BALUM-874372 format. One record per residue: y, z, x of N, C-alpha, C, O, CB in turn; residue in three letters. Coordinates in pm, 1 decimal, padded with zeros to 6 digits. Glycine has a CB too. Example, Ala and Ser with C-alpha at 12.3 -4.5 7.8 and 13.67 -1.06 7.14 Angstrom:
<vofis>
<vofi n_v="-00569.0" n_w="00780.0" n_u="01319.0" ca_v="-00450.0" ca_w="00780.0" ca_u="01230.0" c_v="-00330.0" c_w="00780.0" c_u="01320.0" o_v="-00331.9" o_w="00846.5" o_u="01423.6" cb_v="-00447.3" cb_w="00904.6" cb_u="01130.8" res="ALA"/>
<vofi n_v="-00225.0" n_w="00708.0" n_u="01285.0" ca_v="-00106.0" ca_w="00714.0" ca_u="01367.0" c_v="00003.0" c_w="00787.0" c_u="01290.0" o_v="00113.8" o_w="00803.9" o_u="01340.9" cb_v="-00059.8" cb_w="00572.5" cb_u="01408.4" res="SER"/>
</vofis>
This chain:
<vofis>
<vofi n_v="-00916.2" n_w="10594.4" n_u="07126.6" ca_v="-00802.2" ca_w="10581.6" ca_u="07231.2" c_v="-00665.6" c_w="10673.7" c_u="07209.5" o_v="-00582.1" o_w="10711.5" o_u="07291.7" cb_v="-00756.8" cb_w="10426.9" cb_u="07230.9" res="UNK"/>
<vofi n_v="-00675.7" n_w="10694.5" n_u="07069.2" ca_v="-00529.0" ca_w="10773.3" ca_u="07068.8" c_v="-00563.9" c_w="10900.9" c_u="07086.0" o_v="-00476.7" o_w="10986.5" o_u="07101.0" cb_v="-00434.9" cb_w="10763.6" cb_u="06934.2" res="UNK"/>
<vofi n_v="-00698.6" n_w="10932.5" n_u="07086.2" ca_v="-00705.5" ca_w="11130.1" ca_u="07128.5" c_v="-00720.7" c_w="11118.6" c_u="07294.5" o_v="-00690.3" o_w="11214.1" o_u="07365.9" cb_v="-00895.3" cb_w="11245.7" cb_u="07044.9" res="UNK"/>
<vofi n_v="-00748.5" n_w="11048.2" n_u="07325.1" ca_v="-00757.4" ca_w="10975.8" ca_u="07491.9" c_v="-00593.5" c_w="11012.3" c_u="07526.3" o_v="-00581.6" o_w="11097.5" o_u="07614.3" cb_v="-00801.1" cb_w="10753.9" cb_u="07500.8" res="UNK"/>
<vofi n_v="-00480.4" n_w="10965.6" n_u="07475.7" ca_v="-00376.3" ca_w="10951.7" ca_u="07488.7" c_v="-00274.9" c_w="11076.6" c_u="07482.6" o_v="-00181.2" o_w="11109.8" o_u="07555.3" cb_v="-00363.1" cb_w="10864.9" cb_u="07415.5" res="UNK"/>
<vofi n_v="-00339.2" n_w="11140.2" n_u="07350.1" ca_v="-00314.1" ca_w="11287.8" ca_u="07301.2" c_v="-00336.1" c_w="11358.2" c_u="07419.2" o_v="-00243.9" o_w="11418.4" o_u="07474.1" cb_v="-00409.4" cb_w="11344.5" cb_u="07180.3" res="UNK"/>
<vofi n_v="-00506.6" n_w="11355.6" n_u="07485.8" ca_v="-00570.6" ca_w="11492.2" ca_u="07568.4" c_v="-00428.1" c_w="11424.9" c_u="07719.4" o_v="-00387.8" o_w="11515.8" o_u="07792.0" cb_v="-00836.6" cb_w="11481.1" cb_u="07622.1" res="UNK"/>
<vofi n_v="-00388.3" n_w="11325.7" n_u="07739.7" ca_v="-00361.9" ca_w="11290.1" ca_u="07861.2" c_v="-00195.9" c_w="11307.1" c_u="07863.2" o_v="-00121.1" o_w="11305.6" o_u="07961.0" cb_v="-00424.3" cb_w="11143.5" cb_u="07892.2" res="UNK"/>
<vofi n_v="-00165.0" n_w="11323.0" n_u="07726.9" ca_v="00016.1" ca_w="11378.0" ca_u="07712.0" c_v="00021.0" c_w="11515.6" c_u="07706.8" o_v="00111.9" o_w="11559.5" o_u="07777.2" cb_v="00106.1" cb_w="11329.6" cb_u="07562.7" res="UNK"/>
<vofi n_v="-00039.9" n_w="11595.7" n_u="07652.3" ca_v="-00105.9" ca_w="11733.1" ca_u="07684.6" c_v="-00176.1" c_w="11758.7" c_u="07798.5" o_v="-00180.5" o_w="11876.3" o_u="07834.6" cb_v="-00191.8" cb_w="11766.6" cb_u="07595.1" res="UNK"/>
<vofi n_v="-00213.9" n_w="11702.8" n_u="07842.4" ca_v="-00222.6" ca_w="11772.8" ca_u="07993.1" c_v="-00142.5" c_w="11770.7" c_u="08106.6" o_v="-00155.0" o_w="11837.5" o_u="08209.3" cb_v="-00319.1" cb_w="11737.6" cb_u="08049.8" res="UNK"/>
<vofi n_v="-00021.8" n_w="11650.1" n_u="08065.2" ca_v="00078.9" ca_w="11610.3" ca_u="08156.2" c_v="00177.0" c_w="11769.7" c_u="08103.8" o_v="00231.1" o_w="11855.4" o_u="08173.8" cb_v="00155.5" cb_w="11418.7" cb_u="08120.0" res="UNK"/>
<vofi n_v="00166.1" n_w="11755.7" n_u="07956.4" ca_v="00316.2" ca_w="11884.1" ca_u="07930.6" c_v="00243.6" c_w="11951.7" c_u="07965.3" o_v="00336.3" o_w="12032.3" o_u="07973.4" cb_v="00404.5" cb_w="11939.9" cb_u="07783.7" res="UNK"/>
<vofi n_v="00115.7" n_w="12036.0" n_u="08015.5" ca_v="00089.8" ca_w="12122.4" ca_u="08057.4" c_v="00124.8" c_w="12161.3" c_u="08180.7" o_v="00197.5" o_w="12259.5" o_u="08195.6" cb_v="00003.6" cb_w="12123.3" cb_u="08038.1" res="UNK"/>
<vofi n_v="00085.2" n_w="12100.9" n_u="08269.1" ca_v="00140.4" ca_w="12065.9" ca_u="08391.5" c_v="00281.8" c_w="12110.3" c_u="08439.1" o_v="00322.9" o_w="12193.8" o_u="08519.7" cb_v="00136.6" cb_w="11936.3" cb_u="08392.3" res="UNK"/>
<vofi n_v="00345.2" n_w="12010.0" n_u="08346.7" ca_v="00502.4" ca_w="12050.5" ca_u="08394.2" c_v="00509.5" c_w="12157.8" c_u="08360.8" o_v="00545.7" o_w="12227.1" o_u="08456.0" cb_v="00625.5" cb_w="11982.9" cb_u="08342.7" res="UNK"/>
<vofi n_v="00487.1" n_w="12240.0" n_u="08232.4" ca_v="00494.6" ca_w="12358.9" ca_u="08224.0" c_v="00448.5" c_w="12497.5" c_u="08348.7" o_v="00476.5" o_w="12612.0" o_u="08384.2" cb_v="00430.6" cb_w="12354.7" cb_u="08113.7" res="UNK"/>
<vofi n_v="00372.4" n_w="12397.7" n_u="08370.6" ca_v="00327.1" ca_w="12513.4" ca_u="08504.7" c_v="00390.1" c_w="12511.7" c_u="08616.8" o_v="00401.0" o_w="12617.7" o_u="08678.3" cb_v="00190.4" cb_w="12501.3" cb_u="08562.2" res="UNK"/>
<vofi n_v="00441.0" n_w="12402.4" n_u="08664.7" ca_v="00523.3" ca_w="12381.0" ca_u="08765.7" c_v="00698.4" c_w="12402.7" c_u="08717.8" o_v="00790.7" o_w="12381.2" o_u="08796.4" cb_v="00482.1" cb_w="12231.0" cb_u="08816.7" res="UNK"/>
<vofi n_v="00710.6" n_w="12432.3" n_u="08626.0" ca_v="00848.7" ca_w="12492.8" ca_u="08576.5" c_v="00818.8" c_w="12650.1" c_u="08552.9" o_v="00909.5" o_w="12732.7" o_u="08542.3" cb_v="00906.2" cb_w="12414.5" cb_u="08424.0" res="UNK"/>
<vofi n_v="00681.8" n_w="12681.8" n_u="08546.0" ca_v="00673.8" ca_w="12846.5" ca_u="08555.1" c_v="00635.0" c_w="12874.9" c_u="08704.2" o_v="00619.6" o_w="12987.7" o_u="08751.2" cb_v="00548.7" cb_w="12919.9" cb_u="08443.8" res="UNK"/>
<vofi n_v="00623.1" n_w="12772.6" n_u="08762.9" ca_v="00611.3" ca_w="12846.6" ca_u="08909.6" c_v="00713.7" c_w="12811.3" c_u="08965.1" o_v="00711.2" o_w="12877.3" o_u="09068.9" cb_v="00495.2" cb_w="12816.4" cb_u="09004.7" res="UNK"/>
<vofi n_v="00827.4" n_w="12735.1" n_u="08967.0" ca_v="00970.5" ca_w="12745.1" ca_u="09038.0" c_v="01050.3" c_w="12892.6" c_u="08954.4" o_v="01101.2" o_w="12985.4" o_u="09017.3" cb_v="01074.6" cb_w="12568.2" cb_u="09005.1" res="UNK"/>
<vofi n_v="01044.8" n_w="12884.1" n_u="08817.0" ca_v="01114.2" ca_w="12957.6" ca_u="08743.2" c_v="01048.6" c_w="13154.2" c_u="08865.1" o_v="01124.0" o_w="13241.1" o_u="08908.8" cb_v="01052.3" cb_w="12914.2" cb_u="08527.8" res="UNK"/>
<vofi n_v="00910.1" n_w="13147.8" n_u="08875.0" ca_v="00875.7" ca_w="13276.7" ca_u="08967.3" c_v="00934.9" c_w="13297.5" c_u="09086.8" o_v="00968.6" o_w="13401.3" o_u="09143.7" cb_v="00745.5" cb_w="13282.9" cb_u="09003.8" res="UNK"/>
<vofi n_v="00946.0" n_w="13132.3" n_u="09129.9" ca_v="00982.6" ca_w="13145.7" ca_u="09308.6" c_v="01141.8" c_w="13197.0" c_u="09289.3" o_v="01178.2" o_w="13308.4" o_u="09327.0" cb_v="00972.2" cb_w="12955.7" cb_u="09422.1" res="UNK"/>
<vofi n_v="01208.5" n_w="13124.2" n_u="09241.4" ca_v="01361.4" ca_w="13160.5" ca_u="09215.3" c_v="01359.0" c_w="13303.4" c_u="09143.6" o_v="01426.5" o_w="13377.7" o_u="09215.0" cb_v="01442.9" cb_w="13039.6" cb_u="09111.4" res="UNK"/>
<vofi n_v="01322.8" n_w="13355.8" n_u="09061.4" ca_v="01328.4" ca_w="13496.4" ca_u="09029.9" c_v="01281.3" c_w="13615.5" c_u="09169.0" o_v="01339.6" o_w="13723.9" o_u="09173.0" cb_v="01221.2" cb_w="13507.7" cb_u="08894.4" res="UNK"/>
<vofi n_v="01196.3" n_w="13588.1" n_u="09253.2" ca_v="01138.5" ca_w="13609.1" ca_u="09370.2" c_v="01229.5" c_w="13596.5" c_u="09463.4" o_v="01254.5" o_w="13707.7" o_u="09509.9" cb_v="01036.4" cb_w="13534.4" cb_u="09393.1" res="UNK"/>
<vofi n_v="01301.7" n_w="13498.5" n_u="09521.3" ca_v="01412.9" ca_w="13450.9" ca_u="09569.5" c_v="01553.3" c_w="13556.2" c_u="09499.1" o_v="01626.0" o_w="13624.7" o_u="09570.9" cb_v="01410.1" cb_w="13281.8" cb_u="09527.8" res="UNK"/>
<vofi n_v="01561.0" n_w="13550.7" n_u="09408.1" ca_v="01687.2" ca_w="13631.4" ca_u="09420.7" c_v="01666.4" c_w="13809.5" c_u="09412.1" o_v="01741.0" o_w="13905.8" o_u="09429.7" cb_v="01787.5" cb_w="13576.2" cb_u="09291.8" res="UNK"/>
<vofi n_v="01545.6" n_w="13793.6" n_u="09381.0" ca_v="01489.6" ca_w="13953.7" ca_u="09413.4" c_v="01534.1" c_w="14012.2" c_u="09554.7" o_v="01612.2" o_w="14105.4" o_u="09574.0" cb_v="01313.1" cb_w="13958.6" cb_u="09415.9" res="UNK"/>
<vofi n_v="01456.8" n_w="13925.5" n_u="09661.5" ca_v="01491.6" ca_w="13964.6" ca_u="09831.9" c_v="01687.0" c_w="13919.4" c_u="09858.6" o_v="01780.4" o_w="13956.2" o_u="09929.9" cb_v="01354.8" cb_w="13822.5" cb_u="09968.0" res="UNK"/>
<vofi n_v="01668.1" n_w="13850.3" n_u="09782.4" ca_v="01853.8" ca_w="13849.6" ca_u="09836.1" c_v="01909.1" c_w="13936.6" c_u="09780.6" o_v="02001.1" o_w="13980.7" o_u="09849.6" cb_v="01956.4" cb_w="13724.6" cb_u="09802.2" res="UNK"/>
<vofi n_v="01892.9" n_w="14008.0" n_u="09641.8" ca_v="01962.0" ca_w="14095.6" ca_u="09642.9" c_v="01906.5" c_w="14226.1" c_u="09721.9" o_v="02001.0" o_w="14304.6" o_u="09729.5" cb_v="01991.6" cb_w="14106.9" cb_u="09519.9" res="UNK"/>
<vofi n_v="01811.1" n_w="14271.2" n_u="09773.0" ca_v="01754.0" ca_w="14393.1" ca_u="09827.7" c_v="01853.4" c_w="14351.0" c_u="09994.3" o_v="01939.6" o_w="14412.6" o_u="10057.0" cb_v="01536.1" cb_w="14398.0" cb_u="09825.3" res="UNK"/>
<vofi n_v="01784.0" n_w="14216.7" n_u="10014.6" ca_v="01934.2" ca_w="14183.1" ca_u="10136.5" c_v="02049.2" c_w="14269.3" c_u="10134.9" o_v="02069.1" o_w="14357.3" o_u="10218.6" cb_v="02018.2" cb_w="14034.5" cb_u="10108.6" res="UNK"/>
<vofi n_v="02124.0" n_w="14242.4" n_u="10038.9" ca_v="02240.6" ca_w="14256.9" ca_u="09999.8" c_v="02235.0" c_w="14425.0" c_u="09997.0" o_v="02318.7" o_w="14472.5" o_u="10073.8" cb_v="02271.8" cb_w="14171.1" cb_u="09864.5" res="UNK"/>
<vofi n_v="02155.9" n_w="14524.6" n_u="09926.2" ca_v="02168.7" ca_w="14584.1" ca_u="09866.1" c_v="02126.6" c_w="14662.7" c_u="10057.6" o_v="02216.7" o_w="14743.1" o_u="10081.5" cb_v="02105.0" cb_w="14574.9" cb_u="09708.0" res="UNK"/>
<vofi n_v="02032.1" n_w="14657.2" n_u="10170.1" ca_v="02079.8" ca_w="14670.9" ca_u="10254.7" c_v="02146.9" c_w="14677.8" c_u="10352.3" o_v="02147.9" o_w="14759.1" o_u="10444.8" cb_v="02066.2" cb_w="14669.1" cb_u="10253.4" res="UNK"/>
<vofi n_v="02222.6" n_w="14563.3" n_u="10325.4" ca_v="02362.8" ca_w="14502.9" ca_u="10363.6" c_v="02481.9" c_w="14660.8" c_u="10332.8" o_v="02535.5" o_w="14723.3" o_u="10424.2" cb_v="02402.4" cb_w="14331.3" cb_u="10231.0" res="UNK"/>
<vofi n_v="02495.1" n_w="14688.8" n_u="10200.8" ca_v="02563.5" ca_w="14748.4" ca_u="10162.4" c_v="02512.8" c_w="14908.8" c_u="10195.1" o_v="02594.3" o_w="15000.6" o_u="10203.9" cb_v="02582.6" cb_w="14697.3" cb_u="10041.4" res="UNK"/>
<vofi n_v="02402.6" n_w="14923.0" n_u="10207.4" ca_v="02418.9" ca_w="15070.8" ca_u="10293.9" c_v="02409.3" c_w="15091.9" c_u="10427.8" o_v="02391.0" o_w="15204.5" o_u="10474.0" cb_v="02328.6" cb_w="15160.9" cb_u="10260.3" res="UNK"/>
<vofi n_v="02423.3" n_w="14962.7" n_u="10515.8" ca_v="02452.3" ca_w="14994.1" ca_u="10618.5" c_v="02624.6" c_w="14975.9" c_u="10616.2" o_v="02691.6" o_w="15025.7" o_u="10706.7" cb_v="02365.1" cb_w="14918.3" cb_u="10712.8" res="UNK"/>
<vofi n_v="02667.6" n_w="14924.5" n_u="10540.3" ca_v="02780.6" ca_w="14918.6" ca_u="10569.5" c_v="02866.2" c_w="15090.1" c_u="10555.6" o_v="02945.7" o_w="15151.6" o_u="10626.6" cb_v="02827.1" cb_w="14798.8" cb_u="10477.8" res="UNK"/>
<vofi n_v="02787.9" n_w="15120.2" n_u="10407.8" ca_v="02832.8" ca_w="15222.5" ca_u="10387.0" c_v="02833.6" c_w="15355.3" c_u="10513.0" o_v="02916.3" o_w="15433.0" o_u="10560.9" cb_v="02766.7" cb_w="15241.8" cb_u="10272.7" res="UNK"/>
<vofi n_v="02678.3" n_w="15321.8" n_u="10529.8" ca_v="02687.9" ca_w="15399.3" ca_u="10661.3" c_v="02785.4" c_w="15415.0" c_u="10764.5" o_v="02838.0" o_w="15522.9" o_u="10791.4" cb_v="02606.1" cb_w="15365.9" cb_u="10723.3" res="UNK"/>
<vofi n_v="02808.6" n_w="15309.3" n_u="10821.0" ca_v="02919.7" ca_w="15241.9" ca_u="10929.0" c_v="03059.6" c_w="15316.2" c_u="10868.3" o_v="03140.8" o_w="15378.3" o_u="10936.9" cb_v="02930.1" cb_w="15036.1" cb_u="10920.1" res="UNK"/>
<vofi n_v="03064.7" n_w="15299.8" n_u="10761.3" ca_v="03180.4" ca_w="15396.3" ca_u="10704.2" c_v="03218.5" c_w="15493.0" c_u="10724.8" o_v="03328.6" o_w="15520.8" o_u="10772.4" cb_v="03181.7" cb_w="15425.4" cb_u="10616.8" res="UNK"/>
<vofi n_v="03108.1" n_w="15585.4" n_u="10682.7" ca_v="03080.5" ca_w="15737.0" ca_u="10690.8" c_v="03068.9" c_w="15731.9" c_u="10846.2" o_v="03102.7" o_w="15848.7" o_u="10865.4" cb_v="02933.4" cb_w="15801.4" cb_u="10600.2" res="UNK"/>
<vofi n_v="03050.9" n_w="15693.3" n_u="10944.8" ca_v="03037.7" ca_w="15739.4" ca_u="11119.1" c_v="03176.6" c_w="15721.8" c_u="11101.2" o_v="03237.5" o_w="15828.5" o_u="11094.7" cb_v="02942.1" cb_w="15635.4" cb_u="11263.8" res="UNK"/>
<vofi n_v="03262.1" n_w="15594.8" n_u="11088.8" ca_v="03355.5" ca_w="15583.4" ca_u="11124.0" c_v="03440.5" c_w="15645.7" c_u="11094.1" o_v="03527.4" o_w="15661.3" o_u="11179.9" cb_v="03373.3" cb_w="15509.6" cb_u="11120.8" res="UNK"/>
<vofi n_v="03463.7" n_w="15725.8" n_u="10932.4" ca_v="03500.6" ca_w="15871.6" ca_u="10926.7" c_v="03507.8" c_w="15929.6" c_u="10979.1" o_v="03617.8" o_w="15969.4" o_u="11017.5" cb_v="03471.2" cb_w="15934.6" cb_u="10888.8" res="UNK"/>
<vofi n_v="03379.4" n_w="15984.4" n_u="11025.6" ca_v="03356.3" ca_w="16121.3" ca_u="11089.3" c_v="03439.6" c_w="16108.5" c_u="11218.3" o_v="03526.4" o_w="16189.3" o_u="11251.6" cb_v="03190.5" cb_w="16157.5" cb_u="11120.5" res="UNK"/>
<vofi n_v="03396.3" n_w="15974.1" n_u="11302.7" ca_v="03511.0" ca_w="15987.0" ca_u="11419.3" c_v="03607.5" c_w="16002.7" c_u="11426.5" o_v="03656.4" o_w="16074.3" o_u="11514.0" cb_v="03534.2" cb_w="15925.1" cb_u="11478.2" res="UNK"/>
<vofi n_v="03683.8" n_w="15933.4" n_u="11324.4" ca_v="03845.5" ca_w="15954.7" ca_u="11296.0" c_v="03862.3" c_w="16112.7" c_u="11267.6" o_v="03937.3" o_w="16170.3" o_u="11346.4" cb_v="03905.5" cb_w="15857.6" cb_u="11148.5" res="UNK"/>
<vofi n_v="03806.4" n_w="16186.5" n_u="11171.8" ca_v="03856.9" ca_w="16308.3" ca_u="11181.4" c_v="03746.5" c_w="16401.2" c_u="11253.4" o_v="03695.9" o_w="16483.7" o_u="11177.3" cb_v="03899.3" cb_w="16354.7" cb_u="11042.1" res="UNK"/>
<vofi n_v="03703.4" n_w="16402.6" n_u="11376.8" ca_v="03700.5" ca_w="16464.3" ca_u="11475.5" c_v="03781.8" c_w="16413.2" c_u="11585.7" o_v="03782.8" o_w="16475.5" o_u="11691.8" cb_v="03585.9" cb_w="16478.3" cb_u="11500.3" res="UNK"/>
<vofi n_v="03871.2" n_w="16273.1" n_u="11566.9" ca_v="03946.8" ca_w="16246.2" ca_u="11718.9" c_v="04099.2" c_w="16342.8" c_u="11610.1" o_v="04188.8" o_w="16410.8" o_u="11660.1" cb_v="03975.9" cb_w="15995.7" cb_u="11797.7" res="UNK"/>
<vofi n_v="04085.1" n_w="16323.0" n_u="11509.6" ca_v="04211.8" ca_w="16402.1" ca_u="11422.1" c_v="04244.1" c_w="16558.2" c_u="11466.1" o_v="04346.2" o_w="16606.6" o_u="11514.9" cb_v="04166.3" cb_w="16411.6" cb_u="11248.2" res="UNK"/>
<vofi n_v="04091.9" n_w="16630.6" n_u="11422.7" ca_v="04132.8" ca_w="16757.6" ca_u="11462.2" c_v="04154.2" c_w="16777.6" c_u="11657.8" o_v="04209.3" o_w="16879.8" o_u="11698.6" cb_v="04004.3" cb_w="16860.6" cb_u="11389.9" res="UNK"/>
<vofi n_v="04115.3" n_w="16693.6" n_u="11737.0" ca_v="04099.6" ca_w="16715.6" ca_u="11867.2" c_v="04295.1" c_w="16686.7" c_u="11870.7" o_v="04376.3" o_w="16765.0" o_u="11919.9" cb_v="03962.6" cb_w="16595.2" cb_u="11961.7" res="UNK"/>
<vofi n_v="04324.0" n_w="16565.0" n_u="11809.1" ca_v="04481.7" ca_w="16585.1" ca_u="11855.4" c_v="04549.1" c_w="16704.2" c_u="11770.2" o_v="04642.1" o_w="16765.3" o_u="11822.8" cb_v="04577.1" cb_w="16435.5" cb_u="11826.2" res="UNK"/>
<vofi n_v="04515.6" n_w="16732.1" n_u="11669.0" ca_v="04550.5" ca_w="16864.8" ca_u="11598.8" c_v="04577.2" c_w="16967.0" c_u="11689.6" o_v="04685.5" o_w="17018.7" o_u="11717.0" cb_v="04443.8" cb_w="16914.3" cb_u="11509.9" res="UNK"/>
<vofi n_v="04419.0" n_w="16999.4" n_u="11751.0" ca_v="04425.1" ca_w="17084.9" ca_u="11901.1" c_v="04521.7" c_w="17090.5" c_u="11976.4" o_v="04601.5" o_w="17183.1" o_u="11990.9" cb_v="04343.8" cb_w="17048.6" cb_u="11993.6" res="UNK"/>
<vofi n_v="04517.2" n_w="16988.9" n_u="12028.0" ca_v="04616.4" ca_w="16954.9" ca_u="12183.9" c_v="04774.1" c_w="16967.8" c_u="12124.6" o_v="04856.6" o_w="16993.0" o_u="12212.4" cb_v="04587.4" cb_w="16751.2" cb_u="12265.9" res="UNK"/>
<vofi n_v="04831.2" n_w="16952.7" n_u="11976.5" ca_v="04985.9" ca_w="16955.1" ca_u="11920.0" c_v="04947.9" c_w="17095.9" c_u="11945.3" o_v="05015.8" o_w="17137.3" o_u="12039.2" cb_v="05047.6" cb_w="16890.7" cb_u="11747.0" res="UNK"/>
<vofi n_v="04860.8" n_w="17193.8" n_u="11896.5" ca_v="04845.7" ca_w="17312.6" ca_u="11850.9" c_v="04878.1" c_w="17399.5" c_u="11967.1" o_v="04960.7" o_w="17490.6" o_u="11971.5" cb_v="04716.1" cb_w="17331.5" cb_u="11792.2" res="UNK"/>
<vofi n_v="04777.9" n_w="17344.3" n_u="12085.5" ca_v="04770.5" ca_w="17433.8" ca_u="12235.8" c_v="04927.1" c_w="17425.4" c_u="12339.3" o_v="04977.8" o_w="17507.8" o_u="12415.4" cb_v="04620.2" cb_w="17347.7" cb_u="12346.6" res="UNK"/>
<vofi n_v="04983.3" n_w="17235.9" n_u="12283.1" ca_v="05121.2" ca_w="17227.2" ca_u="12333.8" c_v="05217.2" c_w="17323.5" c_u="12277.8" o_v="05297.1" o_w="17383.7" o_u="12349.5" cb_v="05173.2" cb_w="17096.9" cb_u="12310.6" res="UNK"/>
<vofi n_v="05209.2" n_w="17340.8" n_u="12131.8" ca_v="05355.5" ca_w="17462.9" ca_u="12058.2" c_v="05312.0" c_w="17581.8" c_u="12116.3" o_v="05401.4" o_w="17666.2" o_u="12111.2" cb_v="05369.9" cb_w="17498.8" cb_u="11852.6" res="UNK"/>
<vofi n_v="05175.4" n_w="17635.6" n_u="12187.7" ca_v="05198.8" ca_w="17767.5" ca_u="12174.1" c_v="05229.1" c_w="17805.1" c_u="12323.3" o_v="05248.5" o_w="17916.5" o_u="12371.9" cb_v="05078.2" cb_w="17844.8" cb_u="12103.8" res="UNK"/>
<vofi n_v="05227.5" n_w="17668.7" n_u="12388.5" ca_v="05252.8" ca_w="17693.4" ca_u="12572.4" c_v="05413.1" c_w="17667.5" c_u="12557.4" o_v="05487.9" o_w="17721.8" o_u="12638.7" cb_v="05155.1" cb_w="17547.5" cb_u="12711.8" res="UNK"/>
<vofi n_v="05460.7" n_w="17594.1" n_u="12465.2" ca_v="05627.7" ca_w="17562.4" ca_u="12471.0" c_v="05668.5" c_w="17705.8" c_u="12388.7" o_v="05781.6" o_w="17748.0" o_u="12412.7" cb_v="05690.1" cb_w="17385.4" cb_u="12371.7" res="UNK"/>
<vofi n_v="05585.3" n_w="17783.4" n_u="12294.1" ca_v="05691.0" ca_w="17893.2" ca_u="12260.4" c_v="05643.4" c_w="18012.6" c_u="12385.1" o_v="05742.5" o_w="18073.0" o_u="12426.0" cb_v="05673.6" cb_w="17958.5" cb_u="12069.7" res="UNK"/>
<vofi n_v="05542.0" n_w="18046.7" n_u="12436.6" ca_v="05574.1" ca_w="18136.6" ca_u="12532.9" c_v="05626.5" c_w="18110.3" c_u="12623.4" o_v="05657.2" o_w="18207.0" o_u="12693.2" cb_v="05501.9" cb_w="18189.5" cb_u="12570.9" res="UNK"/>
<vofi n_v="05667.1" n_w="17970.1" n_u="12675.7" ca_v="05735.2" ca_w="17937.6" ca_u="12801.8" c_v="05894.5" c_w="18002.9" c_u="12735.7" o_v="05984.0" o_w="18056.9" o_u="12800.8" cb_v="05723.2" cb_w="17740.5" cb_u="12853.2" res="UNK"/>
<vofi n_v="05890.9" n_w="17979.1" n_u="12605.8" ca_v="06080.4" ca_w="18024.3" ca_u="12552.7" c_v="06069.6" c_w="18165.4" c_u="12543.2" o_v="06168.3" o_w="18238.9" o_u="12548.7" cb_v="06152.7" cb_w="17959.7" cb_u="12369.0" res="UNK"/>
<vofi n_v="06001.6" n_w="18189.1" n_u="12534.9" ca_v="05996.2" ca_w="18412.4" ca_u="12535.2" c_v="05998.3" c_w="18410.3" c_u="12668.0" o_v="05996.7" o_w="18515.8" o_u="12731.5" cb_v="05819.1" cb_w="18536.1" cb_u="12466.2" res="UNK"/>
</vofis>
């Protein structure tokens, strides 16, 4: 009888260990997926930031060209 109780307790312990291991694996997989999603968002954010910087640079270049042209016209008109 004691042997049967010991076997039952061992069986329950093994079942609990397997459940805990399965839950730990699920948490690890979820953490990995969340990390991948975060990295993807980070990459998209960096890409958008680069696009904004390029647009700002283009606008700045256009503004500089307009000012240069205006200055050239003013110099020609003054001569």
